[in-house]
C-alpha positions as protocol buffer text, in pm:
chain_id: "A"
residue {
  index: 1
  type: MET
  ca { x: 14430 y: -6428 z: 27322 }
}
residue {
  index: 2
  type: GLU
  ca { x: 14132 y: -6489 z: 27549 }
}
residue {
  index: 3
  type: THR
  ca { x: 13912 y: -6779 z: 27451 }
}
residue {
  index: 4
  type: ARG
  ca { x: 13583 y: -6909 z: 27584 }
}
residue {
  index: 5
  type: ASP
  ca { x: 13656 y: -7270 z: 27497 }
}
residue {
  index: 6
  type: PRO
  ca { x: 13976 y: -7407 z: 27651 }
}
residue {
  index: 7
  type: GLU
  ca { x: 13940 y: -7736 z: 27461 }
}
residue {
  index: 8
  type: LEU
  ca { x: 13935 y: -7555 z: 27127 }
}
residue {
  index: 9
  type: LYS
  ca { x: 14234 y: -7346 z: 27233 }
}
residue {
  index: 10
  type: SER
  ca { x: 14427 y: -7662 z: 27318 }
}
residue {
  index: 11
  type: GLU
  ca { x: 14334 y: -7804 z: 26977 }
}
residue {
  index: 12
  type: LEU
  ca { x: 14469 y: -7491 z: 26811 }
}
residue {
  index: 13
  type: ASP
  ca { x: 14790 y: -7511 z: 27015 }
}
residue {
  index: 14
  type: ALA
  ca { x: 14830 y: -7878 z: 26919 }
}
residue {
  index: 15
  type: THR
  ca { x: 14772 y: -7797 z: 26552 }
}
residue {
  index: 16
  type: LEU
  ca { x: 15030 y: -7517 z: 26560 }
}
residue {
  index: 17
  type: HIS
  ca { x: 15278 y: -7741 z: 26741 }
}
residue {
  index: 18
  type: ALA
  ca { x: 15225 y: -8021 z: 26487 }
}
residue {
  index: 19
  type: ARG
  ca { x: 15274 y: -7774 z: 26203 }
}
residue {
  index: 20
  type: SER
  ca { x: 15605 y: -7658 z: 26347 }
}
residue {
  index: 21
  type: GLU
  ca { x: 15721 y: -8020 z: 26380 }
}
residue {
  index: 22
  type: LEU
  ca { x: 15590 y: -8150 z: 26047 }
}
residue {
  index: 23
  type: GLY
  ca { x: 15660 y: -7844 z: 25835 }
}
residue {
  index: 24
  type: SER
  ca { x: 15453 y: -7676 z: 25569 }
}
residue {
  index: 25
  type: ASP
  ca { x: 15399 y: -8000 z: 25373 }
}
residue {
  index: 26
  type: TYR
  ca { x: 15115 y: -8100 z: 25608 }
}
residue {
  index: 27
  type: GLU
  ca { x: 14981 y: -7750 z: 25665 }
}
residue {
  index: 28
  type: SER
  ca { x: 14664 y: -7787 z: 25458 }
}
residue {
  index: 29
  type: ALA
  ca { x: 14575 y: -8120 z: 25623 }
}
residue {
  index: 30
  type: LEU
  ca { x: 14631 y: -7973 z: 25969 }
}
residue {
  index: 31
  type: VAL
  ca { x: 14423 y: -7665 z: 25890 }
}
residue {
  index: 32
  type: GLU
  ca { x: 14142 y: -7877 z: 25747 }
}
residue {
  index: 33
  type: SER
  ca { x: 14145 y: -8099 z: 26055 }
}
residue {
  index: 34
  type: PHE
  ca { x: 14129 y: -7800 z: 26288 }
}
residue {
  index: 35
  type: LEU
  ca { x: 13852 y: -7634 z: 26086 }
}
residue {
  index: 36
  type: GLU
  ca { x: 13654 y: -7959 z: 26094 }
}
residue {
  index: 37
  type: LYS
  ca { x: 13676 y: -7957 z: 26474 }
}
residue {
  index: 38
  type: VAL
  ca { x: 13563 y: -7594 z: 26483 }
}
residue {
  index: 39
  type: GLU
  ca { x: 13272 y: -7678 z: 26253 }
}
residue {
  index: 40
  type: GLN
  ca { x: 13169 y: -7968 z: 26476 }
}
residue {
  index: 41
  type: ARG
  ca { x: 13183 y: -7741 z: 26779 }
}
residue {
  index: 42
  type: LEU
  ca { x: 12969 y: -7479 z: 26602 }
}
residue {
  index: 43
  type: ASP
  ca { x: 12717 y: -7743 z: 26496 }
}
residue {
  index: 44
  type: THR
  ca { x: 12692 y: -7870 z: 26852 }
}
residue {
  index: 45
  type: THR
  ca { x: 12643 y: -7519 z: 26989 }
}
residue {
  index: 46
  type: LEU
  ca { x: 12384 y: -7434 z: 26725 }
}
residue {
  index: 47
  type: ASP
  ca { x: 12192 y: -7757 z: 26784 }
}
residue {
  index: 48
  type: ARG
  ca { x: 12186 y: -7686 z: 27157 }
}
residue {
  index: 49
  type: ARG
  ca { x: 12060 y: -7330 z: 27101 }
}
residue {
  index: 50
  type: VAL
  ca { x: 11790 y: -7439 z: 26856 }
}
residue {
  index: 51
  type: ARG
  ca { x: 11671 y: -7710 z: 27095 }
}
residue {
  index: 52
  type: ARG
  ca { x: 11662 y: -7461 z: 27382 }
}
residue {
  index: 53
  type: HIS
  ca { x: 11466 y: -7213 z: 27171 }
}
residue {
  index: 54
  type: LEU
  ca { x: 11217 y: -7479 z: 27063 }
}
residue {
  index: 55
  type: ALA
  ca { x: 11176 y: -7595 z: 27422 }
}
residue {
  index: 56
  type: GLU
  ca { x: 11108 y: -7237 z: 27533 }
}
residue {
  index: 57
  type: GLN
  ca { x: 10848 y: -7199 z: 27259 }
}
residue {
  index: 58
  type: GLN
  ca { x: 10680 y: -7526 z: 27362 }
}
residue {
  index: 59
  type: VAL
  ca { x: 10669 y: -7414 z: 27724 }
}
residue {
  index: 60
  type: SER
  ca { x: 10518 y: -7080 z: 27629 }
}
residue {
  index: 61
  type: VAL
  ca { x: 10256 y: -7251 z: 27411 }
}
residue {
  index: 62
  type: ALA
  ca { x: 10176 y: -7495 z: 27692 }
}
residue {
  index: 63
  type: ARG
  ca { x: 10125 y: -7199 z: 27926 }
}
residue {
  index: 64
  type: GLY
  ca { x: 9885 y: -7045 z: 27677 }
}
residue {
  index: 65
  type: GLU
  ca { x: 10113 y: -6757 z: 27580 }
}
residue {
  index: 66
  type: ARG
  ca { x: 10143 y: -6652 z: 27220 }
}
residue {
  index: 67
  type: PRO
  ca { x: 10487 y: -6712 z: 27075 }
}
residue {
  index: 68
  type: PRO
  ca { x: 10665 y: -6398 z: 26955 }
}
residue {
  index: 69
  type: GLN
  ca { x: 10598 y: -6316 z: 26593 }
}
residue {
  index: 70
  type: PRO
  ca { x: 10895 y: -6258 z: 26365 }
}
residue {
  index: 71
  type: MET
  ca { x: 10924 y: -5907 z: 26230 }
}
residue {
  index: 72
  type: GLY
  ca { x: 10990 y: -6022 z: 25877 }
}
residue {
  index: 73
  type: ASN
  ca { x: 11302 y: -5990 z: 25673 }
}
residue {
  index: 74
  type: PHE
  ca { x: 11444 y: -5696 z: 25485 }
}
residue {
  index: 75
  type: GLY
  ca { x: 11268 y: -5792 z: 25161 }
}
residue {
  index: 76
  type: GLU
  ca { x: 10927 y: -5809 z: 25318 }
}
residue {
  index: 77
  type: ARG
  ca { x: 10957 y: -5485 z: 25511 }
}
residue {
  index: 78
  type: TYR
  ca { x: 11116 y: -5264 z: 25248 }
}
residue {
  index: 79
  type: GLY
  ca { x: 11039 y: -5449 z: 24928 }
}
residue {
  index: 80
  type: PHE
  ca { x: 10669 y: -5373 z: 24961 }
}
residue {
  index: 81
  type: GLY
  ca { x: 10742 y: -5001 z: 24997 }
}
residue {
  index: 82
  type: ILE
  ca { x: 10980 y: -4999 z: 24701 }
}
residue {
  index: 83
  type: ILE
  ca { x: 10735 y: -5185 z: 24477 }
}
residue {
  index: 84
  type: SER
  ca { x: 10451 y: -4954 z: 24577 }
}
residue {
  index: 85
  type: LEU
  ca { x: 10663 y: -4650 z: 24490 }
}
residue {
  index: 86
  type: ILE
  ca { x: 10748 y: -4802 z: 24152 }
}
residue {
  index: 87
  type: LEU
  ca { x: 10379 y: -4867 z: 24088 }
}
residue {
  index: 88
  type: ALA
  ca { x: 10299 y: -4514 z: 24206 }
}
residue {
  index: 89
  type: ILE
  ca { x: 10435 y: -4372 z: 23880 }
}
residue {
  index: 90
  type: PRO
  ca { x: 10173 y: -4524 z: 23647 }
}
residue {
  index: 91
  type: LEU
  ca { x: 9899 y: -4485 z: 23910 }
}
residue {
  index: 92
  type: SER
  ca { x: 9982 y: -4115 z: 23940 }
}
residue {
  index: 93
  type: ALA
  ca { x: 9974 y: -4076 z: 23563 }
}
residue {
  index: 94
  type: ILE
  ca { x: 9639 y: -4255 z: 23533 }
}
residue {
  index: 95
  type: GLY
  ca { x: 9489 y: -4057 z: 23824 }
}
residue {
  index: 96
  type: ALA
  ca { x: 9613 y: -3724 z: 23688 }
}
residue {
  index: 97
  type: ALA
  ca { x: 9498 y: -3803 z: 23334 }
}
residue {
  index: 98
  type: ALA
  ca { x: 9154 y: -3917 z: 23446 }
}
residue {
  index: 99
  type: ALA
  ca { x: 9071 y: -3658 z: 23711 }
}
residue {
  index: 100
  type: HIS
  ca { x: 9359 y: -3405 z: 23715 }
}
residue {
  index: 101
  type: THR
  ca { x: 9474 y: -3298 z: 24063 }
}
residue {
  index: 102
  type: GLY
  ca { x: 9191 y: -3478 z: 24243 }
}
residue {
  index: 103
  type: GLY
  ca { x: 9280 y: -3806 z: 24076 }
}
residue {
  index: 104
  type: LEU
  ca { x: 9646 y: -3760 z: 24166 }
}
residue {
  index: 105
  type: VAL
  ca { x: 9556 y: -3695 z: 24531 }
}
residue {
  index: 106
  type: VAL
  ca { x: 9328 y: -4001 z: 24545 }
}
residue {
  index: 107
  type: ALA
  ca { x: 9598 y: -4222 z: 24390 }
}
residue {
  index: 108
  type: TRP
  ca { x: 9857 y: -4109 z: 24646 }
}
residue {
  index: 109
  type: LEU
  ca { x: 9614 y: -4142 z: 24937 }
}
residue {
  index: 110
  type: GLY
  ca { x: 9558 y: -4502 z: 24829 }
}
residue {
  index: 111
  type: ILE
  ca { x: 9933 y: -4566 z: 24806 }
}
residue {
  index: 112
  type: VAL
  ca { x: 9992 y: -4418 z: 25152 }
}
residue {
  index: 113
  type: ALA
  ca { x: 9699 y: -4614 z: 25300 }
}
residue {
  index: 114
  type: VAL
  ca { x: 9820 y: -4947 z: 25160 }
}
residue {
  index: 115
  type: ASN
  ca { x: 10172 y: -4886 z: 25293 }
}
residue {
  index: 116
  type: ALA
  ca { x: 10040 y: -4777 z: 25633 }
}
residue {
  index: 117
  type: VAL
  ca { x: 9832 y: -5094 z: 25668 }
}
residue {
  index: 118
  type: HIS
  ca { x: 10129 y: -5306 z: 25563 }
}
residue {
  index: 119
  type: ALA
  ca { x: 10356 y: -5131 z: 25816 }
}
residue {
  index: 120
  type: ALA
  ca { x: 10095 y: -5160 z: 26091 }
}
residue {
  index: 121
  type: ARG
  ca { x: 10104 y: -5539 z: 26068 }
}
residue {
  index: 122
  type: SER
  ca { x: 10427 y: -5534 z: 26270 }
}
residue {
  index: 123
  type: TRP
  ca { x: 10278 y: -5327 z: 26553 }
}
residue {
  index: 124
  type: PRO
  ca { x: 10188 y: -5559 z: 26844 }
}
residue {
  index: 125
  type: TRP
  ca { x: 9874 y: -5372 z: 26942 }
}
residue {
  index: 126
  type: PHE
  ca { x: 9745 y: -5382 z: 26583 }
}
residue {
  index: 127
  type: ARG
  ca { x: 9790 y: -5760 z: 26563 }
}
residue {
  index: 128
  type: HIS
  ca { x: 9627 y: -5809 z: 26901 }
}
residue {
  index: 129
  type: ARG
  ca { x: 9326 y: -5590 z: 26826 }
}
residue {
  index: 130
  type: SER
  ca { x: 9268 y: -5720 z: 26477 }
}
residue {
  index: 131
  type: GLY
  ca { x: 9087 y: -6026 z: 26614 }
}
residue {
  index: 132
  type: ARG
  ca { x: 9255 y: -6253 z: 26363 }
}
residue {
  index: 133
  type: THR
  ca { x: 9361 y: -6599 z: 26465 }
}
residue {
  index: 134
  type: GLU
  ca { x: 9684 y: -6764 z: 26371 }
}
residue {
  index: 135
  type: SER
  ca { x: 9675 y: -7002 z: 26080 }
}
residue {
  index: 136
  type: ASP
  ca { x: 9924 y: -7244 z: 25929 }
}
residue {
  index: 137
  type: TRP
  ca { x: 9929 y: -7040 z: 25611 }
}
residue {
  index: 138
  type: GLU
  ca { x: 10082 y: -6733 z: 25767 }
}
residue {
  index: 139
  type: GLY
  ca { x: 10460 y: -6715 z: 25804 }
}
């Protein structure tokens, strides 16, 4: 077993040695103790990574660079497309009933256009050329 953290490996070895000496009566307490040490180690590592990331963002802002924009989560990216396809059913029916084939084509052109604009928000050149400024309201 290759490990990156020799201190954690020694803790595991000590826990296993204590279990063999104490027996299975203390197994749950030993496992909980070891898992608590692992959790503390993970918290420390995560805190260090978050601090480093925040420091890098502060440096890039101080240099005048724009911080990288998150791409959005699964719900934002695909949920919009799914909802627009669900809404396409009644829009298609209304367009076809009102103006036959022409109305159906116009309805679907609108659906495609709305989805294209929504997808283009994630393109870096689109964001840069849009001329919009960042605001606190945008995620």
